[in-house]
N, C-alpha and C positions, 0 to 999 in steps of 0.2 A: 731631286728636290733641295737635298744637303748643297748641290754644288750651284746650285740657282739661289738659293741662299746666301751663300759665302759669294757670289758675283755681285748679288745685290748689296751685301755688308761692304763689299772692296769701293763699289761705285759710289755709296754714301759717304765712304772716309774721305775719297778722292775728291766730292766736291765740297765736302769742311774744308779739306788743306786748302782747295783753290780759291775758294772764299776768303781763307785765314790769309792768303799770299796775296788776294787783291786788296783787302782792306788795309794790310801793311803799306802796298805800294800808294794808298792812294793818301793813306798818312806821310810818307814820303815826299809824294808830290807836295803837299798840302803845307808842309814846313820850311819848303823853298820860300814861302813868300810871306816866314813869319819872319817878324824883325821889324826894327826902326826905321832901317835902312830899304826901301820900299822899291823891288824890283817887278816890272813888268813881265807879265806872261810870255810876251812877245820874244823880250828881250832876253828872260831866261833860256827860253829854246835857243835863241842866237849862239849866247854864253856857252851852253851846255855842249854845242856841236863844234865848238871852238876848239881850236890847237893849243896845246899846254903854251904855246910860246907867246899867244894873246892872253893870256892870266892875268897879267898886269897892266894892260892894255887899257884900264879903267877902272874909278873908283868902283862899280857896282860886279865887275869881275873878281876884284881881289875881295870884294867882301863875301861872293859867292864860293869863290876857292879856297880862300885861308881861311874862313870865319866859319860860314856856314852848311858848307858839305862836308868838312871833316866832323863837326859836330852832329850833324846828321847822322853819319855814318857810327859814329863813335856811341852817340844813343842807342840804336841798332845792336851793334855790337854787346853793349854791355847788357840791356834788357834783354837780349837773347842770352849771353852767357849766364848771370845771376838767377833767371829762368830755370836755365839746364841743369845747372847745380843744383836749384832747388829739389826739381824733381828727380835728382841721381838720389839726394841724401835723403829724400822719404822714402825712395823706393829701397834704399841700404838699410835704414831705420826702421823702416814700414810701420810709418807714422806720418800722417797726414800733415801735422802742427811742427812738423820739422823744418827748419828753416837753415839757410846757406853758413849762417852765424852759428852753430850749434856746437862747432869745435874751437870758439873762441877767434877764429879766424879776424872776422873784422873787427874785434875790439883790438885783438895784436897789430892789424893793421893801422888805425886808429893813432894806437899808441905812438908806434912807429912814425904817421905821418907828424903830430904832434913833435915827438923829439927833434925830426926834421926839419920844420921849423923855425924852432928854435935855435937848431945848429947852423942854421944857413944864414944867419946871423955873423956868425962866426968861422964858416968855414965856405968858400965858394966852391961848388962842386952842380954839375949837372944836374937836373930831374934829383938832386937829393933827398926832396919829400917822399917822391913816389919810389925812390928804390928803397929808402927806408922803411918805408911805408911796407913792401913786399918781402923784403926781407924779414920784417918782425913776425907779418901775418903766416909765413911757412915757418918759423920758429913757433908760434902758437900752436901749430894744427900738430908739429912735432913732440912738446911736451905735451899736448894732450893723449896722443897716442902711448908717450912713455910712460906717463902714469896709469892708464890703463890697462897698458901691458904687464906691470907688475903689479898690479890689482888683482883682491880675486874678486870671481863674480861674473855676472855673464857679462861678456863682450861688448855687447853693445850697450848696456845700462852703462859700466863701466865709464867707456868711451862719452857718453854723455855727459856724465857726472863730471868726468875730468876737463870735459869741452867748457864747462860753468866754471870748475874751479880755476882753469885759466883766463876765461874770460873776464872774472870777475877781479883778478890779480891787474889784470891789464886795464880794465875800466879803472882800481884805484890807483894804478903807478898813472895812467891819462888824467884824472883828478890832480895830482900832483904836480903834475907839468903846467896844469891850466890854472893851478894854485902860485906859481914862483914865476907864470910866464909874465913879459909886459902885458899890462891891462890895455894900455892904447895902441900898440903895434901885435904881438905875439897873441895876444888871447881872443884878440876879433878872427883873426887869421886862421888859428884853430878849430874856433866855434862853426867857422862857415866852412871849413872843409871838412869838417866831419859831418854837417847836416847833406855836404853831397851837391854835384852839380858839374857842370860840361862846360863851365867857363875856359877854364883852362885845354880844351880842347885843341888838337893841332894835327897834323899830316903824322907828326913825330908819335902821339899817340895810336892813332889811328894804324899805324905800321906796326907797331910793337903788338897790340892784340891779335891782328889778322895772322901775324907769324906764331903767336903764341896760346892764344885762346881757340882759335876756328881751330886749328888739328886736335886738340884735346876735346872739342866740341865733336866732333867726326870721329874721333874714337868710342866717345860714351855712346853715340846711335850704333854706331858697329855692335859695343857690348851691351848695348838694350837686353838683350835674352838674356844676358848674366842676371842681369839686374830683377828681370822678372822672375829668375831660379832665386836670387837672394831674399827677394821679397817672401819668398814662402816660407823662411826660416833655415836655420843653421842644419838641421836634421834632414828634411828633405833637400835641400841644396847640397848635401854630402852625399846621399842616397844617390842623386841623380849625377858625381863622378866629379861635382865643382868642388875645388879648394877655396872655401868659404874667407880661410884668413888673407890669401895670399890676394884673389879678386875685390876682396871687402877692402883692404892695403891700397890696391890699384885705382881703386873706382873713387877712394876718400882723396887720396892723394890728387887725380886730377881735377876733383872737385874742388880742394884748396886751392888747386894751383889757378883756375880760373877765378875761383872769389877775390886771392889775395892778388891776383893780376886786376881784376876791375874795380876792386876799393883803393888800389892805390894810385889809379888816376883819374876817378870819379866820385872818390868819397864813399862813405857808408849812405848808401839806398836800400832802406829798409822797405818791408812788405813785398817787393818784388818775387825774390824768390817764396815765398810763403802763400799768397795769394794764386801768381798765375799757374803754377803746377796743379794744385786744386782744380782751378779752372778748366786748364787741359783735359784734363781726366773726366770730368762731368762732358768733355765734348765727344772726347776720344774712348773714353773708357780706362781700365786699370792697363792696360798693355803696355808697357815702357815704346816697345815699338813704335807706336805713335804718339803716345803723349811727352815724349820728350822732343820731337821734329816741334809739336804741336803748341809747347811750352816755348820755344825758340821764337816763333813766328808772333805769339800773342805777346809776351814778353820785350821783343822788341820793337812792334806798335805801342805796346802802354808805354815803355819809357819816353820813348819818342813823343808822344802825345804829350806827356805829364812836362818834358820838356819846353815844349811850345808854350804849354802854359807858364812854365818858371820864368821866360824869358817874357812875355810877352802881359801878363796880366798887371803888372805894376812897373812904373819904372825904373825900381830896383830890383832887379834878379833876385827870385824868389828859390831857396834851398827847395831842389827836389824832392827833398827825403820828406818835407811838409807835406807836399801836393800827393805823393805818394802814399803817405800814410791817412790822409784826411780821405782817398779814394780807396784805398785798400781796406780799409777796416771797415766800413759798411757792406762795400762790395762782398768781402770776405763771410760777412756775418749772413748775407746774402745766400751766398753759397750753401753756405751750413746750412741753413732754414731749407733750402730748393731743394739740395741733394740727401741733404739727410743721413751722410756718410756712405752712401750707395756707390757712388762715383768708386773708392777705394774698396770694399768690397765687390 
């Protein structure tokens, strides 16, 4: 009877993942046709099966391979990565209301990007904005962990409070940069960058995320059982032979690296790392072995869908964080009412 029950549960889980993969693939296929440059379905199939040497053979091939395709891949990667980081942080901090920017990483990245935008008028350096955003995001995490380490009290609580301190300081510094920035060129660029978007997407960003973020996500999946143990609390985890300090630092480092990499490329995209992991837990349950991969699939599809709306609803592209907040806020309220907290328990 028990074996039959486990087999039935396994089949239901496999069906849920198959459905999530199918929905993601449908959104990807649909995204190829979204844009002001129309490509016929037959022409799309012809282009996708063409050799790389023919990518510049026509204007529609250039649009597909150098604008639309890297943007689609980038949106899926960023959505999956932010959702993974959100699920990871919520497991580590044992709180479904925690988001990936809890340690001030997103605020640090935005500060670095704003500084890079201002300095780009004086320094000619490739990817200055992205590099500056990434470096400041990592610095923010190091500062938060350093403050928490020398503070007295519960380590998790101190880390959250330290993240709030670092995030507030970064936001204050960002406000100062916006105050002194050129109101005609630098300030609009800073505001638009902070609100997030994939209009800067290219193959260089795609390759960078594939080489940096994807290995981290794979490693997090392999360590998902340790996230389950850490979510029980430090005493229970220690009794099971887990060095909570080392593994929490390792997992926090992986999550921070993922968030910093994504924000440095796409700007700050809110609500993805908060809403998607919560939805995944309602679908698969609290076991991170299943909820983290489900978060990846749902997050990738959700961000790609929002990007499709961002570049097609109006003549000018809408910053994607506006749409994720507009959809994520009521959806999160629905999940709270529908789930009543059962997914976390």
